[in-house]
ChimeraX commands (.cxc) that place a marker at each C-alpha (Angstrom):
marker #1 position 274.35,196.35,207.79 radius 0.5
marker #1 position 277.73,195.11,209.08 radius 0.5
marker #1 position 279.47,196.30,212.23 radius 0.5
marker #1 position 282.04,198.16,210.17 radius 0.5
marker #1 position 279.34,200.07,208.19 radius 0.5
marker #1 position 277.49,201.06,211.39 radius 0.5
marker #1 position 280.73,202.14,213.02 radius 0.5
marker #1 position 281.56,204.42,210.01 radius 0.5
marker #1 position 278.10,205.99,210.05 radius 0.5
marker #1 position 278.32,206.60,213.79 radius 0.5
marker #1 position 281.65,208.30,213.37 radius 0.5
marker #1 position 280.30,210.38,210.48 radius 0.5
marker #1 position 277.36,211.55,212.64 radius 0.5
marker #1 position 279.67,212.45,215.50 radius 0.5
marker #1 position 281.80,214.42,213.08 radius 0.5
marker #1 position 278.69,216.35,211.78 radius 0.5
marker #1 position 277.79,217.23,215.38 radius 0.5
marker #1 position 281.33,218.26,216.22 radius 0.5
marker #1 position 281.40,220.54,213.10 radius 0.5
marker #1 position 277.98,221.95,214.08 radius 0.5
marker #1 position 279.18,222.87,217.56 radius 0.5
marker #1 position 282.41,224.28,216.16 radius 0.5
marker #1 position 280.53,226.37,213.64 radius 0.5
marker #1 position 278.18,227.63,216.37 radius 0.5
marker #1 position 281.14,228.78,218.46 radius 0.5
marker #1 position 282.75,230.37,215.44 radius 0.5
marker #1 position 279.63,232.35,214.59 radius 0.5
marker #1 position 279.08,233.50,218.15 radius 0.5
marker #1 position 282.63,234.82,218.37 radius 0.5
marker #1 position 282.59,236.57,214.99 radius 0.5
marker #1 position 278.99,237.81,215.29 radius 0.5
marker #1 position 278.68,238.79,219.03 radius 0.5
marker #1 position 275.72,241.15,218.34 radius 0.5
marker #1 position 272.63,239.38,219.88 radius 0.5
marker #1 position 270.51,240.56,216.97 radius 0.5
marker #1 position 272.95,239.20,214.37 radius 0.5
marker #1 position 271.06,237.84,211.40 radius 0.5
marker #1 position 273.74,235.28,210.65 radius 0.5
marker #1 position 273.79,233.81,214.16 radius 0.5
marker #1 position 269.98,233.92,214.51 radius 0.5
marker #1 position 269.61,232.09,211.20 radius 0.5
marker #1 position 272.07,229.46,212.33 radius 0.5
marker #1 position 270.13,229.05,215.61 radius 0.5
marker #1 position 266.92,228.57,213.63 radius 0.5
marker #1 position 268.57,225.90,211.48 radius 0.5
marker #1 position 270.32,224.15,214.33 radius 0.5
marker #1 position 267.44,221.80,215.20 radius 0.5
marker #1 position 267.41,220.64,211.56 radius 0.5
marker #1 position 271.20,220.14,211.65 radius 0.5
marker #1 position 270.70,217.85,214.72 radius 0.5
marker #1 position 267.64,216.02,213.55 radius 0.5
marker #1 position 268.81,214.91,210.10 radius 0.5
marker #1 position 271.96,213.00,211.26 radius 0.5
marker #1 position 270.06,211.61,214.25 radius 0.5
marker #1 position 267.29,210.24,211.91 radius 0.5
marker #1 position 269.94,208.64,209.64 radius 0.5
marker #1 position 271.73,207.12,212.60 radius 0.5
marker #1 position 268.44,205.69,213.90 radius 0.5
marker #1 position 267.81,204.27,210.42 radius 0.5
marker #1 position 271.27,202.64,210.49 radius 0.5
marker #1 position 270.66,201.02,213.82 radius 0.5
marker #1 position 267.28,199.66,212.55 radius 0.5
marker #1 position 269.09,198.17,209.51 radius 0.5
marker #1 position 271.77,196.65,211.82 radius 0.5
marker #1 position 269.02,195.12,213.99 radius 0.5
marker #1 position 267.35,193.59,210.89 radius 0.5
marker #1 position 270.70,192.41,209.61 radius 0.5
marker #1 position 271.47,190.60,212.85 radius 0.5
marker #1 position 268.04,188.96,212.78 radius 0.5
marker #1 position 268.75,187.72,209.20 radius 0.5
marker #1 position 272.18,186.44,210.36 radius 0.5
marker #1 position 270.52,184.43,213.20 radius 0.5
marker #1 position 268.14,182.84,210.69 radius 0.5
marker #1 position 271.00,182.16,208.36 radius 0.5
marker #1 position 273.05,180.56,211.23 radius 0.5
marker #1 position 270.18,178.33,212.24 radius 0.5
marker #1 position 269.56,177.20,208.71 radius 0.5
marker #1 position 273.21,176.65,208.03 radius 0.5
marker #1 position 273.89,174.66,211.21 radius 0.5
marker #1 position 270.82,172.49,210.57 radius 0.5
marker #1 position 271.95,171.82,206.99 radius 0.5
marker #1 position 275.52,170.99,207.91 radius 0.5
marker #1 position 274.37,168.73,210.78 radius 0.5
marker #1 position 272.04,167.04,208.25 radius 0.5
marker #1 position 275.11,166.44,206.12 radius 0.5
marker #1 position 276.95,164.88,209.07 radius 0.5
marker #1 position 274.04,162.62,209.72 radius 0.5
marker #1 position 273.91,161.62,206.13 radius 0.5
marker #1 position 277.59,160.62,205.89 radius 0.5
marker #1 position 277.30,158.57,209.14 radius 0.5
marker #1 position 274.32,156.62,207.98 radius 0.5
marker #1 position 274.92,153.13,206.68 radius 0.5
marker #1 position 273.51,152.82,203.13 radius 0.5
marker #1 position 271.69,156.14,203.11 radius 0.5
marker #1 position 268.41,156.21,201.23 radius 0.5
marker #1 position 267.50,158.33,198.24 radius 0.5
marker #1 position 264.90,160.17,200.34 radius 0.5
marker #1 position 267.56,161.14,202.92 radius 0.5
marker #1 position 269.91,162.06,200.08 radius 0.5
marker #1 position 267.32,164.47,198.55 radius 0.5
marker #1 position 266.44,165.89,201.93 radius 0.5
marker #1 position 270.13,166.56,202.80 radius 0.5
marker #1 position 270.78,168.26,199.46 radius 0.5
marker #1 position 267.59,170.34,199.80 radius 0.5
marker #1 position 268.70,171.62,203.27 radius 0.5
marker #1 position 272.12,172.56,201.90 radius 0.5
marker #1 position 270.62,174.31,198.92 radius 0.5
marker #1 position 268.41,176.32,201.20 radius 0.5
marker #1 position 271.43,177.37,203.25 radius 0.5
marker #1 position 273.25,178.41,200.11 radius 0.5
marker #1 position 270.38,180.59,198.93 radius 0.5
marker #1 position 269.81,182.14,202.32 radius 0.5
marker #1 position 273.45,183.20,202.35 radius 0.5
marker #1 position 272.82,184.86,198.99 radius 0.5
marker #1 position 269.96,186.81,200.49 radius 0.5
marker #1 position 272.00,188.08,203.46 radius 0.5
marker #1 position 275.43,188.71,201.78 radius 0.5
marker #1 position 276.41,190.10,198.38 radius 0.5
marker #1 position 278.92,188.17,196.26 radius 0.5
marker #1 position 282.54,189.34,196.54 radius 0.5
marker #1 position 283.62,191.55,193.70 radius 0.5
marker #1 position 285.52,189.77,190.95 radius 0.5
marker #1 position 287.40,191.67,188.19 radius 0.5
marker #1 position 285.79,191.19,184.80 radius 0.5
marker #1 position 282.82,189.28,186.26 radius 0.5
marker #1 position 279.55,191.04,187.20 radius 0.5
marker #1 position 278.44,188.06,189.27 radius 0.5
marker #1 position 281.41,187.83,191.59 radius 0.5
marker #1 position 282.44,185.14,194.04 radius 0.5
marker #1 position 280.08,183.36,196.40 radius 0.5
marker #1 position 280.97,184.60,199.92 radius 0.5
marker #1 position 281.01,181.25,201.76 radius 0.5
marker #1 position 282.23,178.67,199.32 radius 0.5
marker #1 position 282.56,175.76,201.86 radius 0.5
marker #1 position 278.78,175.55,202.08 radius 0.5
marker #1 position 278.59,174.87,198.37 radius 0.5
marker #1 position 281.51,172.47,198.65 radius 0.5
marker #1 position 279.62,170.44,201.30 radius 0.5
marker #1 position 276.57,170.32,198.99 radius 0.5
marker #1 position 278.72,169.10,196.05 radius 0.5
marker #1 position 280.43,166.54,198.30 radius 0.5
marker #1 position 277.14,165.03,199.36 radius 0.5
marker #1 position 275.80,165.15,195.79 radius 0.5
marker #1 position 278.94,163.31,194.46 radius 0.5
marker #1 position 278.82,160.80,197.35 radius 0.5
marker #1 position 275.37,159.55,196.19 radius 0.5
marker #1 position 273.22,157.13,198.08 radius 0.5
marker #1 position 272.68,153.41,198.63 radius 0.5
marker #1 position 275.59,151.11,197.98 radius 0.5
marker #1 position 277.41,153.84,196.01 radius 0.5
marker #1 position 277.96,155.71,199.39 radius 0.5
marker #1 position 280.16,153.01,200.82 radius 0.5
marker #1 position 281.92,153.24,204.22 radius 0.5
marker #1 position 285.36,154.43,203.01 radius 0.5
marker #1 position 283.91,157.25,200.98 radius 0.5
marker #1 position 281.56,158.28,203.79 radius 0.5
marker #1 position 284.52,158.32,206.28 radius 0.5
marker #1 position 286.48,160.54,203.95 radius 0.5
marker #1 position 283.44,162.82,203.47 radius 0.5
marker #1 position 283.03,163.19,207.24 radius 0.5
marker #1 position 286.57,164.62,207.57 radius 0.5
marker #1 position 286.00,166.91,204.61 radius 0.5
marker #1 position 282.67,168.20,206.04 radius 0.5
marker #1 position 284.35,168.94,209.43 radius 0.5
marker #1 position 287.15,170.93,207.65 radius 0.5
marker #1 position 284.73,172.84,205.47 radius 0.5
marker #1 position 282.43,173.75,208.30 radius 0.5
marker #1 position 285.34,175.07,210.41 radius 0.5
marker #1 position 286.37,177.23,207.46 radius 0.5
marker #1 position 282.96,178.91,207.30 radius 0.5
marker #1 position 281.89,178.93,210.99 radius 0.5
marker #1 position 284.36,181.55,212.20 radius 0.5
marker #1 position 283.79,184.09,209.39 radius 0.5
marker #1 position 279.98,183.84,210.00 radius 0.5
marker #1 position 280.37,184.27,213.76 radius 0.5
marker #1 position 282.52,187.40,213.23 radius 0.5
marker #1 position 279.48,189.15,211.73 radius 0.5
marker #1 position 277.80,189.00,215.20 radius 0.5
marker #1 position 278.17,191.40,218.11 radius 0.5
marker #1 position 279.51,188.72,220.43 radius 0.5
marker #1 position 280.99,189.34,223.87 radius 0.5
marker #1 position 282.16,187.26,226.83 radius 0.5
marker #1 position 279.20,186.45,229.13 radius 0.5
marker #1 position 279.04,188.23,232.43 radius 0.5
marker #1 position 277.89,185.13,234.24 radius 0.5
marker #1 position 279.61,182.26,232.43 radius 0.5
marker #1 position 279.63,178.58,233.41 radius 0.5
marker #1 position 283.15,177.30,232.86 radius 0.5
marker #1 position 285.46,175.97,235.55 radius 0.5
marker #1 position 288.64,176.56,233.55 radius 0.5
marker #1 position 288.72,180.22,234.48 radius 0.5
marker #1 position 288.71,179.29,238.25 radius 0.5
marker #1 position 291.32,176.59,237.62 radius 0.5
marker #1 position 293.65,179.06,235.87 radius 0.5
marker #1 position 293.21,181.62,238.60 radius 0.5
marker #1 position 294.06,179.03,241.18 radius 0.5
marker #1 position 297.09,177.77,239.35 radius 0.5
marker #1 position 298.39,181.31,238.83 radius 0.5
marker #1 position 298.52,181.96,242.57 radius 0.5
marker link #1:1,2 radius 0.2
marker link #1:2,3 radius 0.2
marker link #1:3,4 radius 0.2
marker link #1:4,5 radius 0.2
marker link #1:5,6 radius 0.2
marker link #1:6,7 radius 0.2
marker link #1:7,8 radius 0.2
marker link #1:8,9 radius 0.2
marker link #1:9,10 radius 0.2
marker link #1:10,11 radius 0.2
marker link #1:11,12 radius 0.2
marker link #1:12,13 radius 0.2
marker link #1:13,14 radius 0.2
marker link #1:14,15 radius 0.2
marker link #1:15,16 radius 0.2
marker link #1:16,17 radius 0.2
marker link #1:17,18 radius 0.2
marker link #1:18,19 radius 0.2
marker link #1:19,20 radius 0.2
marker link #1:20,21 radius 0.2
marker link #1:21,22 radius 0.2
marker link #1:22,23 radius 0.2
marker link #1:23,24 radius 0.2
marker link #1:24,25 radius 0.2
marker link #1:25,26 radius 0.2
marker link #1:26,27 radius 0.2
marker link #1:27,28 radius 0.2
marker link #1:28,29 radius 0.2
marker link #1:29,30 radius 0.2
marker link #1:30,31 radius 0.2
marker link #1:31,32 radius 0.2
marker link #1:32,33 radius 0.2
marker link #1:33,34 radius 0.2
marker link #1:34,35 radius 0.2
marker link #1:35,36 radius 0.2
marker link #1:36,37 radius 0.2
marker link #1:37,38 radius 0.2
marker link #1:38,39 radius 0.2
marker link #1:39,40 radius 0.2
marker link #1:40,41 radius 0.2
marker link #1:41,42 radius 0.2
marker link #1:42,43 radius 0.2
marker link #1:43,44 radius 0.2
marker link #1:44,45 radius 0.2
marker link #1:45,46 radius 0.2
marker link #1:46,47 radius 0.2
marker link #1:47,48 radius 0.2
marker link #1:48,49 radius 0.2
marker link #1:49,50 radius 0.2
marker link #1:50,51 radius 0.2
marker link #1:51,52 radius 0.2
marker link #1:52,53 radius 0.2
marker link #1:53,54 radius 0.2
marker link #1:54,55 radius 0.2
marker link #1:55,56 radius 0.2
marker link #1:56,57 radius 0.2
marker link #1:57,58 radius 0.2
marker link #1:58,59 radius 0.2
marker link #1:59,60 radius 0.2
marker link #1:60,61 radius 0.2
marker link #1:61,62 radius 0.2
marker link #1:62,63 radius 0.2
marker link #1:63,64 radius 0.2
marker link #1:64,65 radius 0.2
marker link #1:65,66 radius 0.2
marker link #1:66,67 radius 0.2
marker link #1:67,68 radius 0.2
marker link #1:68,69 radius 0.2
marker link #1:69,70 radius 0.2
marker link #1:70,71 radius 0.2
marker link #1:71,72 radius 0.2
marker link #1:72,73 radius 0.2
marker link #1:73,74 radius 0.2
marker link #1:74,75 radius 0.2
marker link #1:75,76 radius 0.2
marker link #1:76,77 radius 0.2
marker link #1:77,78 radius 0.2
marker link #1:78,79 radius 0.2
marker link #1:79,80 radius 0.2
marker link #1:80,81 radius 0.2
marker link #1:81,82 radius 0.2
marker link #1:82,83 radius 0.2
marker link #1:83,84 radius 0.2
marker link #1:84,85 radius 0.2
marker link #1:85,86 radius 0.2
marker link #1:86,87 radius 0.2
marker link #1:87,88 radius 0.2
marker link #1:88,89 radius 0.2
marker link #1:89,90 radius 0.2
marker link #1:90,91 radius 0.2
marker link #1:91,92 radius 0.2
marker link #1:92,93 radius 0.2
marker link #1:93,94 radius 0.2
marker link #1:94,95 radius 0.2
marker link #1:95,96 radius 0.2
marker link #1:96,97 radius 0.2
marker link #1:97,98 radius 0.2
marker link #1:98,99 radius 0.2
marker link #1:99,100 radius 0.2
marker link #1:100,101 radius 0.2
marker link #1:101,102 radius 0.2
marker link #1:102,103 radius 0.2
marker link #1:103,104 radius 0.2
marker link #1:104,105 radius 0.2
marker link #1:105,106 radius 0.2
marker link #1:106,107 radius 0.2
marker link #1:107,108 radius 0.2
marker link #1:108,109 radius 0.2
marker link #1:109,110 radius 0.2
marker link #1:110,111 radius 0.2
marker link #1:111,112 radius 0.2
marker link #1:112,113 radius 0.2
marker link #1:113,114 radius 0.2
marker link #1:114,115 radius 0.2
marker link #1:115,116 radius 0.2
marker link #1:116,117 radius 0.2
marker link #1:117,118 radius 0.2
marker link #1:118,119 radius 0.2
marker link #1:119,120 radius 0.2
marker link #1:120,121 radius 0.2
marker link #1:121,122 radius 0.2
marker link #1:122,123 radius 0.2
marker link #1:123,124 radius 0.2
marker link #1:124,125 radius 0.2
marker link #1:125,126 radius 0.2
marker link #1:126,127 radius 0.2
marker link #1:127,128 radius 0.2
marker link #1:128,129 radius 0.2
marker link #1:129,130 radius 0.2
marker link #1:130,131 radius 0.2
marker link #1:131,132 radius 0.2
marker link #1:132,133 radius 0.2
marker link #1:133,134 radius 0.2
marker link #1:134,135 radius 0.2
marker link #1:135,136 radius 0.2
marker link #1:136,137 radius 0.2
marker link #1:137,138 radius 0.2
marker link #1:138,139 radius 0.2
marker link #1:139,140 radius 0.2
marker link #1:140,141 radius 0.2
marker link #1:141,142 radius 0.2
marker link #1:142,143 radius 0.2
marker link #1:143,144 radius 0.2
marker link #1:144,145 radius 0.2
marker link #1:145,146 radius 0.2
marker link #1:146,147 radius 0.2
marker link #1:147,148 radius 0.2
marker link #1:148,149 radius 0.2
marker link #1:149,150 radius 0.2
marker link #1:150,151 radius 0.2
marker link #1:151,152 radius 0.2
marker link #1:152,153 radius 0.2
marker link #1:153,154 radius 0.2
marker link #1:154,155 radius 0.2
marker link #1:155,156 radius 0.2
marker link #1:156,157 radius 0.2
marker link #1:157,158 radius 0.2
marker link #1:158,159 radius 0.2
marker link #1:159,160 radius 0.2
marker link #1:160,161 radius 0.2
marker link #1:161,162 radius 0.2
marker link #1:162,163 radius 0.2
marker link #1:163,164 radius 0.2
marker link #1:164,165 radius 0.2
marker link #1:165,166 radius 0.2
marker link #1:166,167 radius 0.2
marker link #1:167,168 radius 0.2
marker link #1:168,169 radius 0.2
marker link #1:169,170 radius 0.2
marker link #1:170,171 radius 0.2
marker link #1:171,172 radius 0.2
marker link #1:172,173 radius 0.2
marker link #1:173,174 radius 0.2
marker link #1:174,175 radius 0.2
marker link #1:175,176 radius 0.2
marker link #1:176,177 radius 0.2
marker link #1:177,178 radius 0.2
marker link #1:178,179 radius 0.2
marker link #1:179,180 radius 0.2
marker link #1:180,181 radius 0.2
marker link #1:181,182 radius 0.2
marker link #1:182,183 radius 0.2
marker link #1:183,184 radius 0.2
marker link #1:184,185 radius 0.2
marker link #1:185,186 radius 0.2
marker link #1:186,187 radius 0.2
marker link #1:187,188 radius 0.2
marker link #1:188,189 radius 0.2
marker link #1:189,190 radius 0.2
marker link #1:190,191 radius 0.2
marker link #1:191,192 radius 0.2
marker link #1:192,193 radius 0.2
marker link #1:193,194 radius 0.2
marker link #1:194,195 radius 0.2
marker link #1:195,196 radius 0.2
marker link #1:196,197 radius 0.2
marker link #1:197,198 radius 0.2
marker link #1:198,199 radius 0.2
view
């Protein structure tokens, strides 16, 4: 479950509670008799009105937690695969074994992304678009580069630049799916330098 979905569900639950409170006030004003059947019935149902949205909100938070765990696993797999591709294109005369290993790592990252994210809707196509195309492009680049003498220095140099560009294209969108924040206790001297220079 994405941050946006969780935010919408939370707002919906808050709206339900606000309506429940408003309805309670309305009934109390319009049925002031303590023995009113309408108000007493509402009081009896009120715990249920509170419990159902609360249970759904708890379910949503559990789904969000599972989603973030899946994202972390995907991030680790993807970083490992991309770094493997970097190692491959920087290796002089890469072997067939390294070639197969690199492609396997990228294929695993591609399929893990399919398990975490749905394809983007595409008009007239039930399959849709793959959500993080640069991962597939890195795979295709390594596959086309080949191994041994076929993967010569000029082609590997060009592939290095392409991999860097493709990884930057997919890294930020992936990181946006996390609940990231600025660390309370960071370790960077640039903040102190800026504060000093601003005085």
